[in-house]
C-alpha positions as CSV (number, residue, x, y, z in Angstrom):
1,M,-177.9,-85.2,0.5
2,K,-175.5,-88.2,-1.0
3,T,-175.5,-91.5,0.5
4,I,-172.5,-93.0,1.7
5,L,-172.6,-97.2,1.7
6,I,-169.9,-98.7,3.9
7,L,-169.3,-102.1,3.0
8,S,-166.9,-104.3,5.5
9,A,-165.8,-108.1,5.1
10,N,-163.4,-109.9,7.5
11,P,-163.5,-113.5,6.7
12,K,-163.2,-116.0,9.4
13,N,-159.9,-117.4,7.7
14,S,-158.4,-114.1,7.1
15,T,-156.3,-111.6,9.6
16,R,-158.6,-109.7,11.8
17,L,-159.0,-106.1,11.1
18,R,-160.2,-103.1,13.3
19,L,-163.3,-102.9,11.0
20,D,-165.7,-101.3,13.7
21,E,-163.1,-98.8,14.4
22,E,-162.9,-97.5,11.4
23,A,-166.9,-96.8,10.5
24,R,-166.7,-95.0,13.6
25,E,-164.4,-92.2,13.1
26,I,-166.1,-91.8,9.6
27,Q,-169.1,-91.3,11.3
28,A,-167.4,-89.2,14.0
29,G,-165.8,-87.1,11.6
30,L,-169.0,-86.4,9.4
31,E,-170.9,-85.7,12.3
32,R,-168.7,-83.1,13.2
33,A,-168.8,-81.6,9.6
34,K,-170.2,-78.5,8.8
35,I,-172.2,-79.6,6.2
36,R,-173.3,-83.2,8.2
37,E,-177.0,-82.8,7.0
38,Q,-175.8,-83.6,3.5
39,F,-174.6,-86.7,4.4
40,V,-176.0,-90.2,5.5
41,I,-174.3,-93.4,6.6
42,I,-175.8,-96.9,5.4
43,T,-173.2,-99.9,7.0
44,K,-173.3,-103.2,5.8
45,W,-170.9,-105.9,8.2
46,A,-170.0,-109.2,6.9
47,V,-170.8,-108.6,3.2
48,R,-171.3,-111.6,0.4
49,P,-171.5,-110.8,-3.1
50,D,-175.5,-111.0,-3.1
51,D,-175.0,-108.7,-0.3
52,L,-172.8,-106.4,-2.5
53,R,-175.4,-106.7,-5.7
54,R,-178.8,-106.0,-3.2
55,A,-177.1,-102.8,-1.4
56,L,-176.3,-101.3,-4.5
57,L,-180.2,-101.9,-5.6
58,D,-181.5,-101.2,-2.6
59,H,-180.0,-97.7,-1.7
60,N,-178.2,-95.9,-4.7
61,P,-175.0,-94.3,-3.0
62,E,-173.3,-91.5,-4.6
63,I,-170.1,-93.1,-2.5
64,I,-169.1,-96.3,-1.8
65,H,-166.7,-97.3,0.9
66,F,-165.2,-100.4,1.3
67,S,-163.3,-102.0,4.1
68,G,-161.3,-105.2,4.5
69,H,-159.0,-107.3,2.3
70,G,-157.7,-107.3,-1.3
71,A,-155.6,-109.9,-3.1
72,G,-154.1,-107.9,-5.9
73,D,-155.1,-109.2,-9.1
74,Q,-157.0,-112.3,-8.2
75,G,-159.6,-110.2,-6.5
76,L,-161.2,-108.4,-3.7
77,A,-162.4,-110.4,-0.6
78,L,-166.1,-110.9,0.3
79,E,-167.4,-113.3,2.5
80,D,-169.5,-116.7,1.3
81,N,-172.0,-117.9,3.3
82,T,-170.5,-119.9,5.9
83,G,-168.3,-116.1,6.5
84,N,-165.5,-117.5,4.9
85,M,-163.5,-115.4,2.1
86,Q,-164.8,-115.3,-1.5
87,L,-162.9,-113.4,-3.6
88,V,-164.6,-111.5,-6.4
89,S,-162.2,-110.9,-9.5
90,S,-161.8,-107.4,-10.8
91,E,-164.3,-108.2,-14.1
92,A,-167.0,-108.7,-12.0
93,L,-166.4,-105.4,-10.1
94,S,-166.3,-103.3,-13.2
95,T,-169.5,-105.3,-14.3
96,L,-171.6,-104.6,-11.3
97,F,-169.6,-100.6,-10.9
98,S,-171.3,-100.2,-14.7
99,L,-174.7,-100.3,-14.1
100,F,-175.1,-98.1,-11.4
101,H,-174.9,-94.3,-13.3
102,G,-175.4,-92.4,-9.7
103,I,-172.2,-93.6,-8.0
104,E,-169.1,-90.6,-7.8
105,C,-166.3,-92.0,-6.1
106,V,-165.6,-95.5,-4.6
107,L,-162.8,-96.0,-2.1
108,L,-161.0,-99.6,-1.9
109,N,-159.6,-99.2,1.7
110,A,-157.8,-103.1,0.9
111,C,-154.1,-103.6,0.7
112,Y,-153.6,-104.5,-3.2
113,S,-156.6,-102.9,-4.6
114,Q,-155.2,-101.0,-7.1
115,T,-156.1,-103.4,-9.9
116,Q,-159.8,-103.4,-8.9
117,A,-159.9,-99.2,-8.3
118,E,-158.8,-99.7,-12.3
119,A,-160.9,-102.1,-13.5
120,I,-163.5,-99.9,-11.5
121,S,-162.3,-96.0,-13.0
122,Q,-163.5,-97.4,-16.6
123,H,-166.9,-96.6,-15.4
124,I,-166.8,-94.3,-12.3
125,N,-165.1,-91.4,-11.8
126,Y,-163.0,-91.6,-9.4
127,V,-162.1,-94.7,-7.4
128,V,-159.1,-95.2,-5.2
129,G,-157.2,-98.0,-4.2
130,M,-154.2,-99.2,-2.0
131,S,-150.7,-99.8,-4.3
132,Q,-149.6,-102.4,-1.4
133,A,-150.3,-103.5,1.9
134,I,-151.7,-100.8,4.0
135,G,-151.5,-101.4,8.0
136,D,-155.0,-100.8,10.5
137,G,-153.3,-97.6,11.3
138,A,-152.8,-95.8,8.2
139,A,-156.4,-97.3,6.5
140,I,-158.2,-95.8,9.1
141,K,-156.2,-92.4,9.1
142,F,-156.8,-92.2,5.6
143,A,-160.9,-92.6,5.8
144,V,-160.4,-90.0,8.2
145,G,-159.2,-87.3,6.7
146,F,-161.1,-87.9,3.4
147,Y,-164.4,-87.9,4.9
148,D,-163.8,-84.7,7.1
149,A,-162.2,-82.7,3.6
150,L,-165.7,-84.0,2.1
151,G,-167.3,-83.0,5.3
152,A,-165.8,-79.5,4.9
153,G,-167.3,-79.0,1.2
154,R,-164.1,-80.0,-0.5
155,S,-163.6,-82.1,-4.3
156,Y,-162.9,-85.7,-4.0
157,E,-159.6,-84.7,-5.7
158,D,-158.8,-82.6,-2.1
159,A,-160.4,-85.4,-0.1
160,Y,-158.1,-88.1,-1.0
161,K,-155.0,-85.8,-0.5
162,F,-156.1,-84.7,2.9
163,G,-156.5,-88.8,3.4
164,C,-152.9,-89.4,2.3
165,V,-151.7,-86.0,4.6
166,S,-153.5,-87.3,8.0
167,I,-151.5,-90.7,7.4
168,A,-148.1,-88.5,6.6
169,L,-148.7,-86.3,9.9
170,E,-149.2,-89.3,12.1
171,N,-145.9,-90.2,11.0
172,I,-147.0,-93.3,9.7
173,P,-144.5,-94.4,6.0
174,E,-147.6,-95.6,4.1
175,S,-149.4,-92.0,2.8
176,A,-148.0,-93.2,-0.8
177,T,-149.8,-96.2,-0.7
178,P,-153.3,-95.1,-1.5
179,V,-153.4,-94.1,-4.9
180,L,-156.0,-92.2,-6.9
181,K,-158.0,-93.1,-10.1
182,Y,-159.9,-91.0,-12.6
183,R,-162.4,-92.5,-15.2
184,N,-161.1,-91.9,-18.9
185,N,-163.1,-88.7,-19.5
186,V,-162.0,-86.9,-16.1
187,I,-159.1,-84.4,-16.3
188,N,-156.7,-85.4,-13.6
189,T,-156.0,-82.0,-12.3
190,E,-159.7,-81.5,-11.0
191,Q,-160.2,-77.9,-10.3
192,P,-161.7,-77.8,-6.4
193,L,-165.2,-77.1,-6.6
194,Q,-165.7,-73.8,-5.1
195,F,-167.9,-74.4,-2.1
196,K,-170.9,-71.8,-1.8
197,R,-173.6,-70.7,0.9
198,I,-177.4,-71.4,-0.5
199,F,-180.5,-69.9,1.0
200,I,-183.8,-71.2,-0.7
201,S,-187.4,-69.3,-0.2
202,Y,-190.3,-71.2,-2.0
203,K,-193.5,-71.1,-0.1
204,R,-193.9,-74.3,1.7
205,N,-196.8,-76.8,1.7
206,V,-197.9,-75.9,-2.5
207,D,-196.7,-77.4,-5.1
208,P,-194.4,-77.6,-7.8
209,D,-193.3,-74.9,-5.4
210,E,-191.8,-77.6,-2.4
211,S,-191.4,-80.5,-5.3
212,V,-189.0,-78.5,-7.4
213,A,-187.4,-76.8,-4.4
214,L,-186.6,-80.4,-2.6
215,Q,-185.3,-81.5,-6.2
216,V,-182.6,-78.5,-6.8
217,F,-181.7,-78.5,-2.9
218,Q,-180.6,-82.3,-3.1
219,A,-178.9,-81.3,-6.6
220,L,-177.1,-78.6,-5.3
221,A,-176.5,-80.0,-1.5
222,R,-173.9,-82.3,-3.1
223,H,-171.4,-79.4,-4.0
224,H,-172.6,-76.7,-1.8
225,Q,-174.2,-75.9,2.1
226,V,-177.7,-75.3,1.4
227,F,-180.2,-74.5,3.8
228,I,-184.1,-75.1,2.8
229,D,-186.5,-74.7,5.6
230,Q,-189.0,-77.7,5.3
231,T,-189.0,-79.3,9.1
232,M,-187.7,-76.6,11.7
233,L,-190.6,-76.0,14.0
234,V,-191.6,-72.3,14.2
235,G,-190.0,-70.5,17.2
236,T,-187.8,-68.0,18.5
237,H,-184.7,-70.2,17.3
238,W,-186.7,-71.0,13.9
239,V,-186.1,-67.0,13.5
240,E,-182.5,-66.4,14.5
241,R,-181.8,-69.4,12.1
242,I,-183.3,-68.6,9.3
243,E,-181.6,-65.2,9.7
244,T,-178.3,-66.2,10.2
245,E,-179.1,-68.5,7.2
246,I,-179.7,-65.8,4.6
247,R,-176.7,-63.1,6.4
248,Q,-174.3,-66.1,5.4
249,A,-175.8,-66.8,1.9
250,D,-173.8,-66.4,-1.2
251,F,-177.3,-67.1,-3.1
252,L,-180.7,-66.7,-2.7
253,I,-182.6,-68.7,-4.9
254,T,-186.3,-67.7,-4.9
255,F,-188.8,-69.7,-6.6
256,L,-192.1,-67.6,-7.4
257,S,-195.2,-69.3,-8.5
258,P,-198.8,-67.2,-8.7
259,Q,-198.7,-68.7,-5.3
260,S,-195.2,-67.5,-3.4
261,I,-195.5,-64.3,-5.3
262,H,-198.1,-63.6,-2.1
263,S,-196.4,-65.5,0.3
264,E,-195.0,-62.5,3.3
265,M,-192.6,-64.9,4.2
266,V,-191.1,-65.2,0.3
267,E,-191.7,-61.2,0.3
268,S,-190.0,-60.9,3.5
269,E,-186.9,-63.3,2.9
270,I,-186.1,-61.8,-0.6
271,K,-185.9,-58.1,1.2
272,M,-183.8,-59.1,3.7
273,A,-181.5,-60.4,0.9
274,H,-181.8,-57.3,-0.9
275,N,-180.9,-55.0,2.5
276,L,-178.0,-57.4,3.1
277,A,-176.4,-57.2,-0.4
278,Q,-176.2,-53.5,-0.3
279,L,-174.2,-53.8,2.9
280,Q,-172.2,-56.9,1.9
281,G,-170.7,-56.6,-0.8
282,G,-173.3,-58.4,-3.3
283,K,-174.0,-60.7,-0.8
284,P,-176.6,-62.8,-0.6
285,A,-177.1,-62.6,-4.9
286,I,-180.6,-63.5,-5.9
287,L,-181.4,-65.9,-8.0
288,P,-185.2,-65.4,-9.4
289,V,-186.7,-69.1,-10.6
290,R,-190.5,-67.9,-12.4
291,L,-192.2,-71.7,-12.0
292,A,-194.8,-71.3,-14.8
293,Y,-195.7,-67.5,-14.1
294,R,-195.5,-65.5,-16.9
295,E,-197.0,-62.2,-14.9
296,P,-195.5,-59.2,-14.3
297,F,-193.7,-58.7,-10.8
298,Q,-196.2,-56.6,-8.5
299,Y,-194.9,-54.2,-5.9
300,P,-193.1,-54.4,-4.0
301,L,-191.6,-57.5,-5.4
302,N,-190.5,-55.6,-8.8
303,A,-188.5,-53.1,-6.8
304,Y,-186.2,-56.0,-6.1
305,L,-186.5,-58.5,-8.7
306,N,-186.9,-56.3,-12.5
307,N,-183.3,-54.9,-12.3
308,I,-181.9,-59.0,-12.2
309,N,-181.4,-62.3,-14.3
310,W,-184.3,-64.3,-14.0
311,A,-184.9,-68.5,-14.5
312,F,-187.7,-69.7,-16.1
313,W,-189.3,-73.2,-15.2
314,Q,-192.6,-74.4,-17.4
315,G,-193.0,-77.9,-16.3
316,M,-190.6,-80.7,-14.4
317,E,-189.2,-82.0,-17.8
318,D,-187.8,-78.8,-17.4
319,T,-185.8,-79.3,-13.7
320,L,-182.7,-80.8,-15.1
321,H,-182.2,-77.6,-17.5
322,L,-182.6,-75.5,-14.3
323,I,-180.4,-77.1,-11.8
324,A,-178.0,-76.9,-15.0
325,E,-178.2,-73.4,-15.0
326,L,-178.7,-72.5,-11.0
327,N,-175.0,-74.4,-11.5
328,Q,-174.0,-72.0,-13.9
329,A,-175.1,-69.0,-12.2
330,I,-173.5,-70.3,-8.7
331,S,-170.3,-70.4,-10.5
332,G,-170.2,-67.1,-11.6
333,E,-172.0,-66.6,-14.8
334,K,-175.8,-64.8,-15.3
335,L,-179.3,-66.5,-15.4
336,S,-180.5,-66.8,-18.8
337,I,-183.5,-63.9,-19.1
338,G,-181.6,-60.9,-18.6
339,T,-182.3,-58.9,-21.6
340,V,-185.5,-56.2,-22.1
341,Q,-186.9,-58.4,-25.4
342,T,-186.2,-61.7,-22.9
343,K,-188.3,-60.8,-20.3
344,A,-191.4,-59.6,-22.8
345,D,-191.2,-63.0,-24.0
346,I,-191.7,-64.4,-20.7
347,I,-194.2,-62.2,-19.3
348,Q,-197.9,-62.5,-20.7
349,S,-201.3,-61.8,-19.3
350,I,-202.3,-65.4,-19.4
351,P,-204.5,-66.5,-16.5
352,S,-203.3,-67.4,-13.2
353,W,-203.3,-71.7,-13.1
354,L,-204.5,-71.3,-9.3
355,P,-207.5,-73.7,-8.9
356,Q,-210.5,-72.1,-9.1
357,P,-213.5,-71.7,-7.1
358,F,-216.7,-73.5,-8.1
359,A,-219.6,-71.3,-10.1
360,S,-222.3,-72.4,-7.3
361,A,-219.4,-71.0,-4.6
362,Q,-219.6,-67.7,-6.2
363,P,-222.3,-65.0,-7.7
364,V,-218.5,-63.3,-8.8
365,S,-215.1,-63.7,-9.4
366,L,-213.0,-64.1,-6.8
367,E,-210.1,-62.0,-6.4
368,M,-206.8,-63.1,-4.2
369,P,-206.6,-61.2,-1.3
370,E,-202.6,-59.7,-1.8
371,G,-201.7,-56.5,-2.3
372,T,-202.7,-53.4,-3.2
373,M,-206.8,-53.8,-4.2
374,D,-207.8,-52.4,-7.7
375,C,-210.0,-49.3,-8.0
376,E,-212.7,-51.0,-9.7
377,S,-212.3,-54.3,-7.0
378,K,-216.1,-55.0,-6.4
379,F,-214.5,-56.9,-2.9
380,Y,-213.4,-53.4,-1.8
381,V,-214.7,-52.1,1.8
382,E,-215.2,-48.3,1.8
383,R,-214.5,-47.2,5.2
384,S,-216.1,-44.0,6.9
385,S,-213.0,-42.5,6.4
386,D,-212.4,-43.0,2.7
387,P,-214.6,-40.4,1.4
388,L,-212.4,-37.4,3.6
389,A,-209.2,-38.6,1.5
390,L,-211.2,-38.7,-1.9
391,E,-212.8,-35.0,-1.1
392,A,-209.8,-33.4,-0.1
393,I,-207.6,-34.7,-2.8
394,K,-209.8,-32.3,-5.1
395,R,-208.7,-29.3,-4.0
396,Q,-205.3,-27.7,-4.2
397,G,-202.3,-27.5,-1.8
398,V,-203.7,-30.1,0.5
399,T,-201.4,-32.2,3.3
400,I,-203.1,-35.9,3.9
401,T,-202.2,-38.2,6.6
402,I,-203.4,-41.7,6.2
403,K,-202.3,-44.0,9.1
404,G,-203.0,-47.5,10.8
405,P,-201.4,-50.4,11.3
406,R,-200.0,-53.1,8.9
407,Q,-202.3,-54.4,6.5
408,M,-205.3,-52.2,7.3
409,G,-205.6,-51.3,3.3
410,K,-203.6,-47.5,3.5
411,S,-201.9,-48.2,0.7
412,S,-205.3,-49.2,-1.5
413,L,-206.7,-46.0,-0.3
414,L,-203.6,-43.9,-1.3
415,I,-203.8,-45.8,-4.6
416,R,-207.8,-44.7,-4.8
417,T,-206.9,-41.0,-3.8
418,I,-203.8,-40.8,-6.2
419,N,-206.4,-42.0,-9.4
420,A,-208.8,-39.6,-7.7
421,A,-205.7,-36.8,-8.3
422,V,-205.4,-38.3,-11.9
423,A,-208.8,-37.8,-12.9
424,G,-209.2,-34.0,-11.3
425,G,-205.7,-33.2,-13.0
426,K,-202.9,-33.2,-10.8
427,R,-199.5,-34.7,-11.5
428,V,-198.3,-37.9,-9.3
429,A,-195.0,-38.4,-8.4
430,F,-195.1,-41.7,-6.0
431,L,-192.1,-42.7,-3.4
432,D,-192.3,-46.1,-1.4
433,F,-189.6,-45.3,1.1
434,Q,-189.1,-49.0,1.9
435,L,-186.5,-48.3,-1.2
436,F,-184.2,-46.6,0.4
437,D,-181.1,-48.6,1.4
438,K,-179.7,-48.6,4.5
439,A,-176.6,-47.0,3.7
440,T,-179.0,-43.9,2.7
441,L,-180.7,-44.3,5.3
442,N,-177.9,-43.5,7.5
443,N,-176.4,-40.7,5.6
444,A,-178.4,-37.5,5.3
445,D,-176.4,-36.2,2.5
446,S,-177.3,-39.0,0.5
447,F,-180.6,-39.6,1.4
448,F,-181.6,-36.0,0.8
449,R,-179.7,-35.9,-2.8
450,Q,-181.2,-39.1,-3.3
451,F,-185.2,-37.7,-2.6
452,C,-184.4,-35.5,-4.7
453,S,-183.3,-37.2,-8.1
454,W,-185.7,-40.1,-7.4
455,L,-188.7,-37.2,-7.3
456,T,-187.0,-36.2,-10.3
457,D,-187.1,-39.3,-12.0
458,E,-190.5,-40.2,-11.2
459,L,-191.4,-36.6,-12.9
460,E,-189.3,-37.6,-16.2
461,M,-187.4,-34.9,-15.8
462,A,-183.7,-33.6,-16.2
463,D,-181.5,-34.4,-13.2
464,Q,-180.0,-31.1,-11.5
465,V,-179.2,-32.1,-8.1
466,D,-176.0,-31.4,-8.2
467,K,-176.6,-27.7,-9.3
468,Y,-178.6,-26.8,-6.8
469,W,-176.5,-28.4,-3.8
470,Q,-173.1,-25.9,-5.2
471,M,-174.7,-23.6,-1.9
472,P,-173.2,-23.6,1.0
473,L,-177.0,-24.5,2.6
474,G,-177.9,-27.3,4.8
475,N,-179.8,-30.5,3.1
476,S,-183.5,-29.3,4.1
477,Q,-182.2,-25.8,2.6
478,C,-181.0,-27.4,-1.1
479,C,-184.2,-29.9,-0.9
480,T,-186.6,-26.8,-0.6
481,R,-185.1,-24.7,-2.8
482,Y,-184.6,-27.5,-5.6
483,V,-188.5,-28.8,-5.3
484,S,-189.8,-24.6,-5.7
485,R,-186.8,-23.6,-7.9
486,Y,-187.0,-26.2,-10.1
487,L,-189.4,-28.3,-10.1
488,L,-192.6,-26.8,-9.5
489,K,-191.6,-24.1,-11.7
490,E,-191.1,-26.8,-15.0
491,V,-194.3,-28.6,-13.7
492,V,-197.3,-27.3,-15.6
493,Q,-200.1,-29.2,-13.6
494,P,-200.6,-29.1,-10.0
495,L,-198.1,-31.9,-8.3
496,V,-199.5,-34.8,-5.5
497,L,-196.2,-35.8,-4.1
498,A,-197.3,-39.5,-2.3
499,M,-195.0,-41.5,-0.1
500,D,-195.7,-44.7,1.4
501,E,-193.9,-46.5,4.3
502,V,-192.2,-43.0,5.4
503,E,-191.8,-44.8,9.1
504,S,-189.1,-46.7,7.0
505,I,-187.1,-44.0,8.2
506,F,-188.0,-44.3,12.0
507,D,-184.3,-45.0,13.0
508,S,-182.5,-42.1,11.0
509,E,-181.0,-39.4,12.6
510,F,-182.5,-37.1,10.2
511,R,-185.8,-38.0,10.9
512,S,-186.7,-34.6,11.9
513,D,-185.5,-32.4,9.8
514,F,-186.5,-34.2,7.2
515,F,-190.2,-34.4,8.3
516,G,-190.0,-30.6,9.9
517,M,-188.8,-29.1,6.0
518,L,-192.5,-30.7,4.6
519,R,-193.7,-29.3,7.8
520,S,-192.4,-26.0,6.2
521,W,-193.9,-26.5,2.5
522,H,-197.4,-27.0,4.2
523,N,-196.7,-23.9,5.8
524,S,-195.4,-21.7,3.2
525,R,-198.5,-22.3,1.0
526,A,-200.1,-19.4,3.3
527,T,-197.7,-16.8,2.0
528,T,-195.7,-18.6,-1.1
529,P,-198.3,-19.4,-4.1
530,I,-195.9,-21.9,-6.1
531,W,-195.9,-24.0,-2.8
532,K,-200.3,-24.1,-3.6
533,K,-199.4,-26.3,-6.6
534,L,-197.9,-29.6,-3.8
535,D,-200.0,-31.5,-2.4
536,L,-198.4,-34.2,0.2
537,V,-200.2,-37.2,0.7
538,L,-198.0,-39.6,3.6
539,V,-198.9,-43.1,4.3
540,T,-197.5,-44.3,7.9
541,S,-198.1,-47.4,9.8
542,T,-196.2,-45.8,12.9
543,E,-197.6,-43.1,15.6
544,P,-196.6,-39.6,14.3
545,Y,-195.3,-38.4,17.5
546,Q,-192.5,-40.7,17.2
547,L,-191.1,-39.8,14.1
548,I,-190.6,-36.2,14.9
549,D,-190.0,-34.5,18.3
550,N,-191.4,-31.2,18.0
551,L,-195.1,-32.2,17.1
552,N,-194.6,-27.5,15.9
553,Q,-192.6,-29.0,12.9
554,S,-195.0,-32.3,12.3
555,P,-196.3,-32.4,9.1
556,F,-199.0,-35.4,10.2
557,N,-200.8,-33.0,12.4
558,V,-202.4,-30.7,10.2
559,G,-204.6,-30.8,7.1
560,V,-206.5,-34.2,6.4
561,V,-205.9,-37.3,8.8
562,I,-207.2,-40.1,8.3
563,D,-206.8,-43.1,10.8
564,L,-207.7,-46.6,9.6
565,E,-209.4,-48.9,11.7
566,D,-210.6,-52.5,11.9
567,F,-213.7,-54.0,9.7
568,T,-216.6,-53.3,12.0
569,A,-219.5,-56.9,12.2
570,E,-221.7,-55.0,9.2
571,Q,-218.5,-54.9,6.9
572,V,-217.4,-58.4,7.8
573,A,-220.8,-59.7,7.1
574,D,-221.5,-57.5,3.9
575,L,-218.1,-59.0,3.0
576,N,-218.8,-62.7,3.3
577,R,-222.0,-61.8,0.8
578,R,-219.9,-60.6,-1.7
579,H,-217.9,-63.6,-1.7
580,G,-221.1,-65.5,-2.0
581,S,-222.2,-66.3,1.9
582,P,-219.8,-69.3,2.4
583,L,-220.1,-68.7,6.1
584,N,-223.2,-69.6,7.5
585,F,-224.0,-67.0,10.8
586,N,-222.4,-69.0,13.5
587,E,-219.1,-69.3,11.2
588,E,-219.1,-65.5,10.8
589,R,-219.5,-64.4,14.3
590,Q,-216.6,-67.2,15.3
591,L,-214.9,-65.4,12.3
592,I,-215.3,-62.3,14.1
593,A,-214.4,-63.7,17.4
594,L,-211.0,-64.9,15.8
595,L,-209.7,-62.2,13.7
596,D,-211.7,-59.2,15.0
597,G,-212.6,-57.8,11.7
598,H,-208.3,-57.7,10.5
599,P,-209.1,-56.9,7.5
600,Y,-206.6,-58.7,5.1
601,L,-207.4,-61.8,7.1
602,V,-210.7,-61.6,7.0
603,R,-210.3,-61.2,3.0
604,L,-207.8,-64.1,3.5
605,A,-210.4,-66.3,5.0
606,F,-213.3,-66.1,2.7
607,Y,-211.1,-66.0,-0.1
608,W,-210.0,-69.4,0.3
609,V,-213.7,-70.7,1.8
610,A,-215.4,-68.9,-1.1
611,S,-212.9,-71.2,-3.7
612,Q,-214.3,-74.8,-1.9
613,R,-210.2,-74.7,-1.4
614,L,-210.6,-75.2,2.5
615,S,-213.5,-76.1,4.2
616,S,-214.7,-74.0,6.9
617,N,-214.0,-76.9,9.9
618,E,-210.3,-76.9,8.6
619,L,-210.1,-72.9,9.0
620,F,-210.6,-72.7,12.6
621,A,-209.3,-75.8,13.5
622,N,-205.8,-75.4,12.2
623,A,-206.4,-71.1,12.8
624,T,-202.5,-71.4,14.6
625,A,-200.9,-74.2,13.0
626,D,-197.6,-73.8,10.8
627,N,-199.7,-75.4,7.9
628,G,-202.8,-74.2,8.7
629,L,-203.8,-70.9,6.5
630,F,-203.0,-68.2,8.4
631,G,-199.4,-70.2,9.0
632,N,-197.3,-67.6,6.5
633,H,-198.6,-64.7,7.5
634,L,-198.0,-65.8,11.5
635,R,-194.0,-66.7,10.7
636,N,-194.0,-63.8,9.0
637,H,-194.7,-61.6,12.0
638,L,-192.2,-63.7,14.1
639,F,-189.9,-63.3,12.0
640,R,-190.0,-59.2,11.8
641,L,-189.8,-59.6,15.6
642,H,-186.4,-61.2,15.6
643,N,-183.7,-59.2,17.1
644,K,-186.3,-56.3,18.6
645,T,-185.9,-57.5,22.1
646,E,-187.6,-54.3,23.2
647,L,-190.7,-55.4,21.3
648,V,-190.6,-58.9,22.1
649,Q,-190.7,-58.2,26.0
650,G,-193.5,-55.7,25.4
651,M,-195.3,-58.1,23.1
652,Q,-194.7,-60.5,26.1
653,Q,-196.3,-58.2,28.7
654,V,-199.3,-57.1,26.8
655,I,-200.1,-61.3,26.3
656,R,-199.4,-61.9,30.4
657,Y,-200.7,-58.2,31.9
658,N,-203.0,-56.4,29.3
659,T,-200.4,-54.1,29.5
660,C,-197.4,-52.0,28.1
661,E,-195.3,-50.0,30.1
662,D,-193.7,-48.1,27.9
663,E,-195.7,-46.2,25.8
664,R,-192.9,-45.6,22.6
665,V,-192.8,-50.0,22.4
666,F,-196.7,-50.0,22.4
667,F,-197.1,-47.6,19.3
668,R,-194.5,-49.7,17.5
669,L,-196.2,-53.1,18.5
670,R,-199.7,-51.3,17.4
671,G,-197.9,-49.7,14.1
672,A,-196.8,-53.6,13.4
673,G,-200.6,-53.9,14.1
674,L,-200.0,-56.4,16.8
675,V,-201.8,-55.0,19.2
676,R,-204.6,-52.2,20.6
677,R,-205.8,-50.0,23.2
678,E,-209.0,-50.1,24.7
679,R,-209.1,-47.2,27.5
680,R,-206.4,-48.4,29.9
681,I,-206.3,-52.7,28.8
682,V,-203.7,-53.1,26.0
683,M,-203.9,-56.8,24.3
684,P,-203.3,-58.6,21.1
685,R,-205.3,-57.1,18.1
686,C,-207.7,-60.1,18.2
687,Q,-207.4,-64.1,19.6
688,L,-205.7,-65.1,16.7
689,Y,-202.5,-63.3,17.7
690,A,-203.2,-63.7,21.3
691,D,-203.2,-67.6,20.8
692,Y,-200.1,-67.9,18.7
693,F,-197.5,-65.6,20.3
694,R,-198.5,-67.0,23.6
695,E,-197.4,-70.1,22.2
696,N,-194.6,-69.5,19.8
697,L,-193.1,-65.9,21.2
698,R,-189.8,-66.7,23.2
699,G,-187.5,-63.9,25.6
């Protein structure tokens, strides 16, 4: 934020000036500015020499504006202790300003102040003075034009020109009176700054993320419009502002630390920027900054970030260099870490610097409850449906559907199933449908061809898609011929095609064609032996009947169907013991009442309390608070509901009346992990959601 220090002096023994009007016009102009939040105005009246010195020391301004009288070579007119005129020489002013290195611009809106401007410009890059007497009207118009331009993000040189034009537009014959003086090492033909819109994505309330983000914000905001979510109240309007700012941004700077890589909001912001860039000609461009983080990015962040350049920050001593590097990237250069070698030099398998729990708090090492779980994890809770998948994948020619709301552990079970397949000698190709871009999801020709190309790449085979699309057949037929006549014939081992997040094509017009094709592959095993080489594993959080109109053509109601459920009370108690029993019996019951067995949130609570980063009292007292343990998770749910009017209204109906009249809306809310149904009663999935959305969801 730039500080503008307005210094006014109108000694009793001098001509009266309209200084209050000038200050008021400057204030009003900046309040209308599009980057008004980047300026703060401090005004000092009846300034004496001591007041000038103290104001500079107290406020460290970037811009100084003097309103008053000038006396040419004799100096500027301040006031003495009696209110009469006291002249301050050019030499004294030059010496004073040489002691302050953060001042960028000085505007001396006083008659005959060119002499002082020349003296001060020995130490300050941009100084405006008056070559002769200037009337009140011209002085005020110059100030209004100057600060209107700064408020629009223009350079100091442009602001000077706008000030002069403002005088001329009023037909006041004094537009040539203001003169701009430059410091010796500043080129007079300064190129206007390329004003950019920037969104800063970071994890709130943790360090070093927040402190570095704020320093970068303060530095970049001097020349660009920068958005950082620090003080906004959570609610529907907050969601709208976040989406609008990302959509309008030229760049999204994301700070990635051992904490933030697990932030649901940071991931959502990166994903949104990635998707928008594909539709908006590359904007916003993502600028990833690793904050002392040397681990490989995990899925899905690696899909968004691995193929673009990064910056690296190791400690506070790197902040100034980081700011300079980001400025260069905003100006059109690339971040420094872009080659395979420089990235390999950064990525090391080093222990995370997340605070480790005390030994007394844990019988075993704890694990962050984020992302897909390791197959050997001691904290994986095996549910009754797990053996169904693990046994089924041992057979040849099977179709498995794993369904359940978000964060139920579907992807973890999928990985365990894939490992079992590999152990059984099968080849696996894994496709996450989240990675299809929006343009592809709106074009059937592009989707089916890209599906085949991606599958070919996963199998490390030569792409022959163009060859198989030469026949005048439909996309489903071309795709089927490609898989059966090329891929399955060339692959020696049985093949498992594992598809995650298949509901990503929910809104695509061709979804029934695609899923009908998969069903035909399943059916073909009975008549065409080569299809027995192919296993299908589908993972979805959407009720399958919504994905295909004709259930007789659906791949989701054949083979083995696994519907994951929340943890039972016994499983929660078992997980508490595995974490070293950080919660007593009553607290365990309280956790179940709050979360109702939500797998991810239960693990999150146990991890934080077991690691002694949070007390059980704090856990429950701040459950729905923005800065509480679940704040990031809850904000992300609110973010995902934005612009989905039907779902917002459906959720409000559930909260108020325990019903959801539209069955389609119910299943979408259930798939999002927000609601559940017991008999005919529809309710929020857990008490935490009921409390939070009752307070924060607005129609």
